[in-house]
N, CA, C and O atoms as a MOPAC input file, in Angstrom:
PM7 MOZYME 1SCF
protein

 N      1.00400 1    -1.10900 1    -0.04800 1
 C      0.28200 1    -0.12700 1    -0.06100 1
 C      0.85200 1     1.26500 1    -0.08900 1
 O      1.62100 1     1.32000 1     0.87000 1
 N      0.85000 1     2.06600 1    -0.53200 1
 C      1.73900 1     3.27900 1    -1.10000 1
 C      0.94900 1     4.47400 1    -0.68200 1
 O     -0.09900 1     4.29700 1    -1.30200 1
 N      0.77600 1     5.88500 1     0.17400 1
 C      0.28300 1     6.53500 1     0.39400 1
 C      0.34100 1     7.86400 1    -0.48900 1
 O      1.24000 1     8.70400 1    -0.51500 1
 N     -0.69700 1     7.83500 1    -1.11100 1
 C     -0.38600 1     8.62900 1    -2.24600 1
 C     -0.21900 1    10.49300 1    -2.32000 1
 O      0.08200 1    11.30500 1    -3.19400 1
 N     -0.72900 1    10.56900 1    -0.41400 1
 C     -1.32700 1    11.96000 1    -0.43600 1
 C      0.34800 1    12.76200 1     0.66300 1
 O      0.61100 1    13.82100 1     1.23200 1
 N      1.16100 1    11.17600 1     0.35800 1
 C      2.70200 1    12.15100 1     1.41800 1
 C      3.44100 1    12.48200 1     0.22600 1
 O      3.44400 1    11.78000 1    -0.78600 1
 N      4.15500 1    13.71600 1     0.38400 1
 C      5.60500 1    13.92800 1    -0.06700 1
 C      6.92100 1    13.10300 1    -0.12500 1
 O      7.94100 1    13.05000 1    -0.81200 1
 N      6.30600 1    12.41400 1     1.07900 1
 C      7.26800 1    11.66500 1     1.13500 1
 C      7.28700 1     9.93300 1     0.10300 1
 O      7.46100 1     8.78700 1     0.51700 1
 N      7.05500 1    10.40200 1    -1.16800 1
 C      7.38100 1     9.52600 1    -1.47200 1
 C      7.70300 1     9.89100 1    -3.34600 1
 O      7.39500 1    10.80600 1    -4.10900 1
 N      8.37900 1     8.76200 1    -3.44900 1
 C      9.02400 1     9.39900 1    -4.73600 1
 C     10.12100 1    10.13800 1    -4.69400 1
 O     10.46500 1    10.47500 1    -5.82700 1
 N     10.82000 1    10.53200 1    -3.84100 1
 C     11.33100 1    11.48100 1    -3.40100 1
 C     12.55200 1    12.03900 1    -4.60200 1
 O     13.08800 1    13.14100 1    -4.49100 1
 N     12.92100 1    10.90100 1    -5.93800 1
 C     13.19100 1    11.39800 1    -6.64300 1
 C     13.10200 1    11.85000 1    -8.08500 1
 O     13.73900 1    12.09000 1    -9.11100 1
 N     11.51300 1    11.80300 1    -7.32600 1
 C     11.06900 1    12.75700 1    -8.64800 1
 C      9.96300 1    13.31900 1    -8.49300 1
 O      9.18500 1    12.85800 1    -7.65800 1
 N      9.61200 1    14.46700 1    -9.26500 1
 C      8.78600 1    15.59700 1    -9.05500 1
 C      7.02400 1    14.90500 1    -9.32700 1
 O      6.52000 1    14.12200 1   -10.13100 1
 N      6.51200 1    15.75900 1    -8.09800 1
 C      4.89500 1    15.21900 1    -7.67600 1
 C      4.01300 1    16.56800 1    -7.84200 1
 O      4.20700 1    17.69900 1    -7.39700 1
 N      2.96100 1    16.03200 1    -8.65200 1
 C      2.15300 1    17.14000 1    -8.74400 1
 C      0.80000 1    16.16400 1    -8.00600 1
 O      0.64100 1    14.96300 1    -7.78900 1
 N     -0.13900 1    17.58100 1    -7.74700 1
 C     -0.79700 1    17.56400 1    -6.94300 1
 C     -2.65500 1    17.68000 1    -7.66000 1
 O     -3.06800 1    18.65400 1    -8.29000 1
 N     -3.50500 1    16.38800 1    -7.31900 1
 C     -4.39600 1    15.99700 1    -8.03300 1
 C     -5.50700 1    15.80400 1    -7.15300 1
 O     -5.51400 1    14.88400 1    -6.33500 1
 N     -6.32300 1    16.51200 1    -7.26000 1
 C     -7.38800 1    15.91200 1    -6.37600 1
 C     -8.77000 1    15.73800 1    -6.18400 1
 O     -9.50500 1    16.64400 1    -6.57600 1
 N     -9.32900 1    14.60100 1    -5.57900 1
 C    -10.94900 1    14.15400 1    -5.78100 1
 C    -11.85700 1    14.88400 1    -6.03100 1
 O    -12.30100 1    15.45900 1    -5.03600 1
 N    -12.27800 1    15.08600 1    -6.84800 1
 C    -13.57700 1    15.97400 1    -6.76400 1
 C    -14.58100 1    15.56900 1    -7.70400 1
 O    -14.29100 1    15.24300 1    -8.85600 1
 N    -16.19800 1    15.58300 1    -7.08200 1
 C    -17.40800 1    14.26800 1    -8.19100 1
 C    -17.13900 1    13.19400 1    -8.42400 1
 O    -17.87900 1    12.62300 1    -9.22500 1
 N    -15.96000 1    12.41400 1    -7.83800 1
 C    -15.38900 1    11.06900 1    -7.95200 1
 C    -14.32900 1    10.62400 1    -9.04000 1
 O    -13.86300 1     9.54900 1    -9.41700 1
 N    -14.13300 1    12.27100 1    -9.44100 1
 C    -12.91500 1    12.34000 1   -10.64800 1
 C    -12.15300 1    12.94600 1    -9.83800 1
 O    -12.34100 1    13.55200 1    -8.78300 1
 N    -10.86300 1    12.59800 1   -10.74900 1
 C     -9.17300 1    12.99900 1   -10.07900 1
 C     -9.44300 1    13.91100 1   -11.45000 1
 O     -9.89400 1    13.56200 1   -12.54100 1
 N     -8.82900 1    15.68600 1   -10.80200 1
 C     -8.62600 1    16.26600 1   -12.01400 1
 C     -7.08400 1    17.56000 1   -10.83300 1
 O     -6.57000 1    17.43500 1    -9.72100 1
 N     -7.01700 1    18.13100 1   -11.44700 1
 C     -5.75600 1    19.17300 1   -11.37800 1
 C     -6.86100 1    19.97200 1   -10.79900 1
 O     -8.08100 1    19.87500 1   -10.93700 1
 N     -6.26400 1    20.62900 1   -10.24500 1
 C     -6.95500 1    21.78800 1    -9.62800 1
 C     -7.63200 1    23.04900 1   -10.83100 1
 O     -7.20600 1    23.45400 1   -11.91300 1
 N     -8.40600 1    23.26000 1   -10.31800 1
 C     -9.22200 1    24.13900 1   -11.68600 1
 C    -10.22000 1    24.76300 1   -10.84500 1
 O    -10.75700 1    24.29100 1    -9.84300 1
 N    -10.46100 1    26.31800 1   -11.59800 1
 C    -11.68300 1    27.06000 1   -11.50700 1
 C    -12.36100 1    27.51800 1   -12.46300 1
 O    -11.86400 1    27.43800 1   -13.58600 1
 N    -13.45200 1    28.02100 1   -12.32800 1
 C    -14.22600 1    28.23400 1   -13.95700 1
 C    -14.11200 1    29.98700 1   -13.68700 1
 O    -14.38100 1    30.60600 1   -12.65700 1
 N    -13.65500 1    30.46500 1   -14.90300 1
 C    -13.45100 1    32.19700 1   -14.49200 1
 C    -13.89200 1    32.39100 1   -15.48500 1
 O    -13.85100 1    31.48200 1   -16.31400 1
 N    -14.46900 1    33.59200 1   -15.80600 1
 C    -15.27000 1    34.72000 1   -16.67700 1
 C    -14.59700 1    35.74600 1   -16.40400 1
 O    -14.50800 1    36.01000 1   -15.20400 1
 N    -13.81300 1    36.78400 1   -17.51700 1
 C    -13.22300 1    38.02600 1   -17.00900 1
 C    -14.20600 1    38.52800 1   -17.22000 1
 O    -15.37200 1    38.13900 1   -17.28700 1
 N    -13.45300 1    39.93700 1   -17.39100 1
 C    -14.57400 1    41.14400 1   -17.55200 1
 C    -13.73300 1    42.45000 1   -16.05600 1
 O    -12.91900 1    42.35200 1   -15.13800 1
 N    -14.81300 1    43.76600 1   -16.81400 1
 C    -13.78100 1    44.52600 1   -16.11100 1
 C    -13.75900 1    44.75900 1   -14.51300 1
 O    -13.40800 1    45.74600 1   -13.86500 1
 N    -14.09000 1    43.92500 1   -14.24300 1
 C    -14.68800 1    44.49700 1   -12.58700 1
 C    -13.97700 1    43.01200 1   -12.15700 1
 O    -13.39900 1    43.04500 1   -11.07100 1
 N    -13.95300 1    41.83500 1   -12.81500 1
 C    -13.43600 1    40.31600 1   -12.46900 1
 C    -11.79100 1    40.52400 1   -11.50800 1
 O    -10.96500 1    41.43500 1   -11.55100 1
 N    -11.83000 1    39.18400 1   -10.66200 1
 C    -10.23400 1    39.42300 1   -10.10100 1
 C     -9.80500 1    38.20800 1   -11.50700 1
 O    -10.44800 1    37.41400 1   -12.19500 1
 N     -8.36400 1    38.64400 1   -11.40400 1
 C     -7.41400 1    37.80300 1   -12.31900 1
 C     -7.98000 1    36.80100 1   -12.27800 1
 O     -8.96800 1    36.49500 1   -11.61100 1
 N     -6.99800 1    35.83000 1   -13.46500 1
 C     -7.43400 1    34.36000 1   -13.19600 1
 C     -6.74900 1    33.68300 1   -11.66300 1
 O     -7.32500 1    33.01400 1   -10.80400 1
 N     -5.32000 1    34.15000 1   -11.72500 1
 C     -4.36800 1    34.01700 1   -10.38300 1
 C     -4.88900 1    34.60200 1    -9.09400 1
 O     -4.58700 1    34.27100 1    -7.94700 1
 N     -5.62900 1    35.42400 1    -9.44900 1
 C     -6.35100 1    35.69200 1    -8.11100 1
 C     -7.56200 1    34.50200 1    -7.21800 1
 O     -7.64300 1    34.00500 1    -6.09500 1
 N     -8.51400 1    34.45100 1    -8.77400 1
 C     -9.39700 1    33.66000 1    -8.79000 1
 C     -8.42600 1    32.03300 1    -8.68500 1
 O     -8.77200 1    31.13900 1    -7.91300 1
 N     -7.78000 1    31.97300 1    -9.17700 1
 C     -7.00400 1    30.31200 1    -8.83500 1
 C     -6.33900 1    30.18400 1    -8.08000 1
 O     -5.89300 1    29.04100 1    -7.99000 1
 N     -5.81300 1    31.25700 1    -7.02100 1
 C     -5.04800 1    31.14400 1    -5.50400 1
 C     -6.22900 1    30.93400 1    -5.19100 1
 O     -6.61100 1    29.76500 1    -5.25100 1
 N     -7.37800 1    32.19900 1    -4.67200 1
 C     -8.47500 1    31.32100 1    -3.51700 1
 C     -8.90200 1    30.37000 1    -3.58900 1
 O     -9.43900 1    29.93900 1    -2.56800 1
 N     -8.90300 1    29.43600 1    -4.94400 1
 C     -9.61800 1    28.16800 1    -5.05200 1
 C     -9.05300 1    27.13200 1    -4.80800 1
 O     -9.63800 1    26.06900 1    -4.60000 1
 N     -7.57200 1    27.33200 1    -4.79600 1
 C     -6.40600 1    26.97500 1    -4.01400 1
 C     -6.55600 1    26.68000 1    -2.36700 1
 O     -6.66500 1    25.69100 1    -1.64100 1
 N     -6.48600 1    28.39600 1    -2.19300 1
 C     -6.87400 1    28.57500 1    -0.16100 1
 C     -8.09100 1    27.04500 1     0.00700 1
 O     -8.15100 1    26.10200 1     0.79600 1
 N     -8.89500 1    27.47200 1    -1.17500 1
 C    -10.70000 1    27.85000 1    -0.07700 1
 C    -10.15000 1    25.29600 1    -0.69500 1
 O    -10.17800 1    24.54200 1     0.27800 1
 N     -9.88400 1    24.78500 1    -1.76900 1
 C    -10.12600 1    23.48100 1    -1.30500 1
 C     -8.64700 1    22.88100 1    -1.17900 1
 O     -8.47900 1    21.71800 1    -1.54600 1
 N     -7.67300 1    23.54400 1    -0.72800 1
 C     -6.46600 1    22.89000 1    -0.18300 1
 C     -6.22000 1    23.53300 1     0.98800 1
 O     -5.34700 1    22.92100 1     1.60500 1
 N     -6.55100 1    24.36800 1     1.49100 1
 C     -6.56400 1    24.39500 1     2.95700 1
 C     -5.24200 1    25.56000 1     2.90500 1
 O     -4.22100 1    25.56700 1     2.21800 1
 N     -5.78600 1    26.58100 1     4.01200 1
 C     -5.06200 1    27.74700 1     3.89400 1
 C     -3.61100 1    28.01100 1     4.18600 1
 O     -2.84200 1    28.90500 1     3.83200 1
 N     -3.49800 1    27.07200 1     4.85700 1
 C     -1.49800 1    26.32200 1     5.23100 1
 C     -0.96800 1    25.36700 1     3.74900 1
 O      0.20900 1    25.01100 1     3.79500 1
 N     -1.55500 1    25.06500 1     2.81600 1
 C     -0.18900 1    24.81000 1     1.97900 1
 C      0.11500 1    26.37400 1     1.15400 1
 O     -0.83600 1    27.08900 1     0.84000 1
 N      1.65400 1    26.80200 1     0.84400 1
 C      2.49100 1    27.50800 1     0.53400 1
 C      2.46900 1    27.09900 1    -0.97900 1
 O      2.72100 1    25.90800 1    -1.16000 1
 N      2.18500 1    27.94000 1    -2.25000 1
 C      3.25900 1    27.61000 1    -3.38300 1
 C      3.37200 1    28.81500 1    -3.52000 1
 O      3.10600 1    29.89700 1    -2.99600 1
 N      4.00900 1    28.17500 1    -4.67200 1
 C      5.16100 1    29.73000 1    -5.69000 1
 C      4.54500 1    29.55000 1    -6.82400 1
 O      4.37700 1    28.41900 1    -7.28100 1
 N      4.10000 1    30.71400 1    -7.46800 1
 C      3.85700 1    30.56900 1    -8.99700 1
 C      4.95700 1    31.31300 1   -10.13200 1
 O      5.35700 1    32.47500 1   -10.20700 1
 N      5.20800 1    30.26400 1   -10.84900 1
 C      6.62400 1    30.15900 1   -11.53700 1
 C      5.90500 1    30.71100 1   -12.91800 1
 O      5.10300 1    30.25900 1   -13.73500 1
 N      6.48400 1    31.68300 1   -12.76300 1
 C      5.84900 1    32.58700 1   -14.08100 1
 C      4.67900 1    32.87300 1   -14.00700 1
 O      3.83100 1    32.13400 1   -13.50600 1
 N      4.36700 1    34.46800 1   -14.70500 1
 C      3.42300 1    34.94000 1   -15.05500 1
 C      2.02700 1    34.41300 1   -15.72600 1
 O      0.89700 1    34.78700 1   -15.41200 1
 N      2.36400 1    33.49200 1   -16.68800 1
 C      1.83700 1    33.03300 1   -18.28300 1
 C      1.54300 1    31.40300 1   -17.69300 1
 O      2.14000 1    30.91000 1   -16.73500 1
 N      0.66000 1    30.83400 1   -18.37200 1
 C      0.02700 1    29.91500 1   -18.73300 1
 C      1.39000 1    28.55800 1   -18.98900 1
 O      2.51600 1    28.63700 1   -19.47900 1
 N      0.68700 1    27.50100 1   -18.44800 1
 C      1.71400 1    27.04800 1   -19.24800 1
 C      1.61700 1    26.00100 1   -20.10600 1
 O      2.51900 1    25.17600 1   -20.25400 1
 N      0.62800 1    25.98200 1   -20.65400 1
 C      0.10600 1    25.34000 1   -22.02600 1
 C     -1.57000 1    25.64700 1   -21.38000 1
 O     -1.90000 1    26.24200 1   -20.35400 1
 N     -2.49900 1    24.91400 1   -22.53900 1
 C     -4.13800 1    25.15300 1   -22.83200 1
 C     -4.79000 1    24.16600 1   -23.24600 1
 O     -4.34300 1    23.87700 1   -24.35600 1
 N     -5.59500 1    23.50100 1   -22.96200 1
 C     -6.89200 1    22.88300 1   -24.11000 1
 C     -7.66800 1    23.78600 1   -24.37900 1
 O     -7.81600 1    24.74600 1   -23.62200 1
 N     -8.47600 1    23.62100 1   -25.79700 1
 C     -9.13300 1    24.28800 1   -26.43000 1
 C    -10.51300 1    23.29300 1   -25.87800 1
 O    -10.54400 1    22.10400 1   -25.56000 1
 N    -11.37400 1    24.12200 1   -25.91500 1
 C    -12.86200 1    23.61900 1   -25.34500 1
 C    -13.75100 1    24.21700 1   -25.60600 1
 O    -14.27800 1    25.02300 1   -24.84000 1
 N    -14.31100 1    23.83800 1   -27.31300 1
 C    -15.35200 1    25.17800 1   -27.72800 1
 C    -14.95400 1    26.53100 1   -27.84500 1
 O    -14.01200 1    26.71200 1   -28.61700 1
 N    -15.47500 1    27.64600 1   -27.21800 1
 C    -15.76800 1    28.49100 1   -27.15600 1
 C    -14.96900 1    28.66100 1   -25.49100 1
 O    -14.92700 1    29.87300 1   -25.27800 1
 N    -14.47100 1    28.04900 1   -24.52800 1
 C    -13.48700 1    27.95100 1   -23.25200 1
 C    -12.70700 1    27.37900 1   -23.50800 1
 O    -12.75900 1    26.47000 1   -24.33700 1
 N    -11.75100 1    27.71400 1   -22.89600 1
 C    -10.01000 1    26.66600 1   -23.01500 1
 C     -9.73000 1    27.07400 1   -21.31800 1
 O     -9.72800 1    28.14000 1   -20.70200 1
 N     -9.46400 1    25.39700 1   -20.87200 1
 C     -8.62400 1    25.28500 1   -20.04200 1
 C     -7.64000 1    25.35100 1   -20.05100 1
 O     -7.12400 1    24.78000 1   -21.01200 1
 N     -6.20400 1    26.38700 1   -18.58200 1
 C     -5.33800 1    27.12400 1   -18.78600 1
 C     -4.61400 1    25.94600 1   -17.81800 1
 O     -5.29200 1    25.14100 1   -17.17900 1
 N     -3.27600 1    25.96100 1   -17.80300 1
 C     -2.46700 1    25.08400 1   -16.90200 1
 C     -1.57700 1    26.10700 1   -16.19200 1
 O     -1.26500 1    27.16800 1   -16.73200 1
 N     -1.29900 1    25.86300 1   -15.33500 1
 C     -0.42100 1    27.23600 1   -14.22300 1
 C      1.08800 1    25.94800 1   -14.01600 1
 O      0.77600 1    24.76100 1   -14.11800 1
 N      2.06900 1    26.17100 1   -13.83900 1
 C      2.89000 1    25.83600 1   -12.85100 1
 C      3.06800 1    26.18700 1   -11.49300 1
 O      3.99700 1    26.98100 1   -11.34600 1
 N      2.41600 1    25.82000 1   -10.32200 1
 C      2.90900 1    26.28800 1    -9.18700 1
 C      4.08700 1    25.50500 1    -8.67200 1
 O      4.27400 1    24.39100 1    -9.15900 1
 N      5.08400 1    26.05700 1    -7.53900 1
 C      5.95300 1    25.18900 1    -7.16900 1
 C      5.37900 1    25.41500 1    -5.06600 1
 O      4.95100 1    26.41200 1    -4.48500 1
 N      5.64500 1    24.07400 1    -4.57200 1
 C      5.07100 1    23.60100 1    -3.77500 1
 C      6.38600 1    24.42000 1    -2.79700 1
 O      7.58100 1    24.21200 1    -3.00300 1
 N      5.80300 1    25.44700 1    -1.63200 1
 C      6.82400 1    25.89600 1    -0.67500 1
 C      6.83900 1    24.74500 1     0.63700 1
 O      7.66000 1    23.88300 1     0.95200 1
 N      5.48600 1    25.18400 1     1.24700 1
 C      5.12400 1    24.43100 1     2.80900 1
 C      4.22600 1    24.11000 1     3.03300 1
 O      3.47000 1    24.32600 1     2.08600 1
 N      3.56100 1    23.46200 1     4.15500 1
 C      1.78600 1    23.26600 1     4.24300 1
 C      1.58700 1    21.43800 1     4.10200 1
 O      2.45700 1    20.62400 1     3.79000 1
 N      0.82300 1    21.30500 1     4.28700 1
 C     -1.00400 1    20.41700 1     4.22200 1
 C     -1.30700 1    20.74100 1     3.35200 1
 O     -0.96700 1    21.72800 1     2.69900 1
 N     -2.40300 1    19.54000 1     3.06500 1
 C     -3.16100 1    19.77100 1     1.78800 1
 C     -3.69200 1    19.61100 1     2.99300 1
 O     -3.20300 1    19.11600 1     4.00800 1
 N     -5.10500 1    20.23600 1     2.72100 1
 C     -6.33700 1    19.88700 1     3.97700 1
 C     -7.74200 1    20.15500 1     2.61900 1
 O     -8.11200 1    21.25400 1     2.20700 1
 N     -8.13200 1    19.16100 1     2.29900 1
 C     -9.08600 1    18.53300 1     0.91800 1
 C    -10.14700 1    19.81600 1     1.98100 1
 O     -9.90800 1    19.89000 1     3.18600 1
 N    -11.06500 1    20.56100 1     1.45400 1
 C    -12.71500 1    21.09100 1     1.60700 1
 C    -12.45700 1    21.53900 1     0.52700 1
 O    -11.38300 1    21.55800 1    -0.07500 1
 N    -13.92100 1    22.09900 1     0.11200 1
 C    -14.73400 1    23.09400 1    -0.09400 1
 C    -14.91200 1    21.82800 1    -1.73200 1
 O    -14.55600 1    22.06600 1    -2.88600 1
 N    -15.37200 1    20.94700 1    -1.34900 1
 C    -15.95500 1    20.17700 1    -2.58200 1
 C    -14.95000 1    19.04500 1    -2.61400 1
 O    -15.44600 1    18.01100 1    -3.06300 1
 N    -13.53600 1    18.93800 1    -2.22500 1
 C    -12.43900 1    17.79100 1    -2.37400 1
 C    -13.01900 1    16.85700 1    -1.72700 1
 O    -13.56500 1    17.20300 1    -0.67900 1
 N    -13.07900 1    15.66800 1    -2.04900 1
 C    -13.03700 1    14.50200 1    -1.81500 1
 C    -11.45300 1    13.40900 1    -1.14800 1
 O    -11.38600 1    12.34000 1    -0.54200 1
 N    -10.18600 1    14.60000 1    -1.78200 1
 C     -9.23600 1    13.64000 1    -1.24700 1
 C     -8.33600 1    14.51300 1    -1.94400 1
 O     -8.68800 1    15.61800 1    -2.35700 1
 N     -7.45000 1    14.15400 1    -2.05200 1
 C     -5.59400 1    14.94400 1    -2.85900 1
 C     -4.99400 1    13.20700 1    -3.15800 1
 O     -5.35000 1    12.05000 1    -2.93400 1
 N     -3.81500 1    14.00100 1    -3.83600 1
 C     -2.73700 1    12.79900 1    -4.02300 1
 C     -2.35500 1    13.11200 1    -5.24900 1
 O     -2.86600 1    13.29700 1    -6.35400 1
 N     -0.66200 1    13.12300 1    -4.43400 1
 C      0.89800 1    13.46200 1    -5.25400 1
 C      1.17600 1    12.40800 1    -5.87300 1
 O      1.45100 1    11.29200 1    -5.43200 1
 N      1.04200 1    13.06100 1    -7.68900 1
 C      1.15300 1    12.03600 1    -7.88900 1
 C      2.38800 1    12.11800 1    -9.40500 1
 O      2.30300 1    13.20300 1    -9.98000 1
 N      3.39700 1    11.16700 1   -10.01100 1
 C      4.08200 1    11.62800 1   -10.54100 1
 C      3.99600 1    11.48100 1   -11.87300 1
 O      3.19100 1    10.59300 1   -12.15300 1
 N      4.62000 1    12.11200 1   -13.05100 1
 C      3.82600 1    12.48700 1   -14.07500 1
 C      3.51200 1    11.24300 1   -14.84400 1
 O      2.58100 1    11.36300 1   -15.64100 1
 N      4.04200 1    10.17600 1   -14.77900 1
 C      3.19800 1     8.93800 1   -15.40600 1
 C      1.56500 1     8.71700 1   -14.67200 1
 O      0.60200 1     8.40000 1   -15.36900 1
 N      1.45200 1     8.96100 1   -13.06400 1
 C      0.60200 1     8.45200 1   -12.82000 1
 C     -0.24700 1     9.34100 1   -12.59800 1
 O     -1.39700 1     9.14400 1   -12.20400 1
 N      0.64900 1    11.17400 1   -13.01700 1
 C     -0.72500 1    11.42300 1   -13.03000 1
 C     -1.87500 1    11.68700 1   -14.72900 1
 O     -3.04000 1    12.01900 1   -14.94700 1
 N     -0.47200 1    11.23500 1   -15.70100 1
 C     -1.01200 1    10.51800 1   -17.31100 1
 C     -2.05400 1     9.39400 1   -16.97600 1
 O     -3.20800 1     9.47500 1   -17.39700 1
 N     -1.71800 1     8.57700 1   -16.37800 1
 C     -3.00600 1     7.32200 1   -15.75200 1
 C     -3.94600 1     7.72500 1   -15.40500 1
 O     -4.88200 1     7.15400 1   -15.96400 1
 N     -4.40600 1     8.84400 1   -14.38000 1
 C     -4.99700 1     9.20200 1   -13.87400 1
 C     -6.23800 1     9.94900 1   -13.96500 1
 O     -7.36600 1     9.99300 1   -13.47300 1
 N     -5.20400 1    10.74100 1   -15.16900 1
 C     -6.09600 1    11.64200 1   -15.69700 1
 C     -7.01200 1    11.52000 1   -16.78300 1
 O     -7.09900 1    10.32200 1   -17.05100 1
 N     -7.78000 1    12.24900 1   -17.57900 1
 C     -8.76500 1    11.29700 1   -18.62600 1
 C     -8.87900 1    11.65000 1   -20.32100 1
 O     -9.57700 1    12.61300 1   -20.63800 1
 N     -8.48500 1    11.19900 1   -20.93000 1
 C     -8.40500 1    12.04500 1   -22.21900 1
 C     -7.13100 1    12.56300 1   -22.88700 1
 O     -6.07500 1    12.04700 1   -23.25400 1
 N     -7.83400 1    14.20400 1   -22.90000 1
 C     -6.86100 1    15.10500 1   -23.32600 1
 C     -5.63800 1    15.32900 1   -22.73600 1
 O     -4.48200 1    15.27400 1   -23.15600 1
 N     -6.40900 1    15.73500 1   -21.09700 1
 C     -5.77200 1    16.22700 1   -19.99900 1
 C     -4.17700 1    15.24000 1   -19.23600 1
 O     -3.15800 1    15.39100 1   -18.56100 1
 N     -4.89200 1    14.36400 1   -19.89300 1
 C     -3.59300 1    12.96700 1   -19.87600 1
 C     -2.31100 1    13.16500 1   -20.71900 1
 O     -1.14400 1    13.36600 1   -20.38400 1
 N     -2.75500 1    13.07400 1   -21.61000 1
 C     -2.04800 1    13.28400 1   -22.59200 1
 C     -1.22100 1    14.85800 1   -22.89100 1
 O     -0.14100 1    14.99400 1   -23.46500 1
 N     -2.20100 1    16.08600 1   -22.24100 1
 C     -0.96900 1    17.15000 1   -21.82000 1
 C     -0.16100 1    16.87400 1   -21.01600 1
 O      1.02500 1    17.12400 1   -21.23500 1
 N     -0.61100 1    16.22900 1   -19.75400 1
 C      0.11200 1    16.43100 1   -18.63000 1
 C      1.02700 1    15.91400 1   -19.22600 1
 O      1.69100 1    16.94700 1   -19.31100 1
 N      1.95300 1    14.79600 1   -19.97500 1
 C      2.72900 1    14.21400 1   -20.21200 1
 C      3.86000 1    15.02400 1   -21.20600 1
 O      5.00200 1    14.66300 1   -21.49200 1
 N      3.35500 1    15.86000 1   -21.49400 1
 C      4.26500 1    17.03400 1   -22.36400 1
 C      4.41300 1    18.06900 1   -21.48700 1
 O      5.46900 1    18.70100 1   -21.51800 1
 N      3.37700 1    18.42400 1   -20.54900 1
 C      3.81800 1    19.90100 1   -20.35500 1
 C      4.61500 1    19.14700 1   -18.76300 1
 O      4.30500 1    19.98100 1   -17.91300 1
 N      5.27100 1    18.25700 1   -18.18500 1
 C      5.44400 1    18.11500 1   -16.78500 1
 C      6.94200 1    17.41200 1   -17.58600 1
 O      7.63600 1    16.53000 1   -17.08100 1
 N      7.13600 1    17.93600 1   -18.65700 1
 C      8.69300 1    17.68100 1   -19.38800 1
 C      9.58300 1    16.34000 1   -18.88500 1
 O      9.10100 1    15.39400 1   -18.26200 1
 N     11.03600 1    16.47800 1   -19.31000 1
 C     11.16000 1    15.32000 1   -19.56200 1
 C     12.02100 1    15.03200 1   -18.24500 1
 O     12.49300 1    13.89700 1   -18.18100 1
 N     12.27700 1    15.85600 1   -17.24300 1
 C     12.70900 1    15.77300 1   -15.69300 1
 C     11.97000 1    14.94400 1   -15.50100 1
 O     11.13900 1    14.34700 1   -16.18600 1
 N     12.51500 1    14.88400 1   -13.83800 1
 C     11.78800 1    13.79100 1   -12.98800 1
 C     12.18200 1    14.70200 1   -12.17700 1
 O     11.95400 1    14.59500 1   -10.97100 1

């Protein structure tokens, strides 16, 4: 049995956070619709991460631009890279659980295009 909720596994590899929401594993994500009065995507995602992963989780944004995107009709899903700094994941706000996965595990756990994109954007590094 492997405790996928622990960062103390697969220490030689990068691990990626996924949340179990609505019975499915997903990268942390939030719907956003822009506008003059709307918060930025980063603000919106930051608030969602705090609500769904707990306020003690500290992350560092790696750059200001998204890493990748998946078009979906008139909408799109954008992916940002954040680096873990400190703290524990405390699932809340609709999250049923969490896991820290390697890129191979991530690509297997995510469905369809999102899994395929994960293989590409996680890069050749471990």
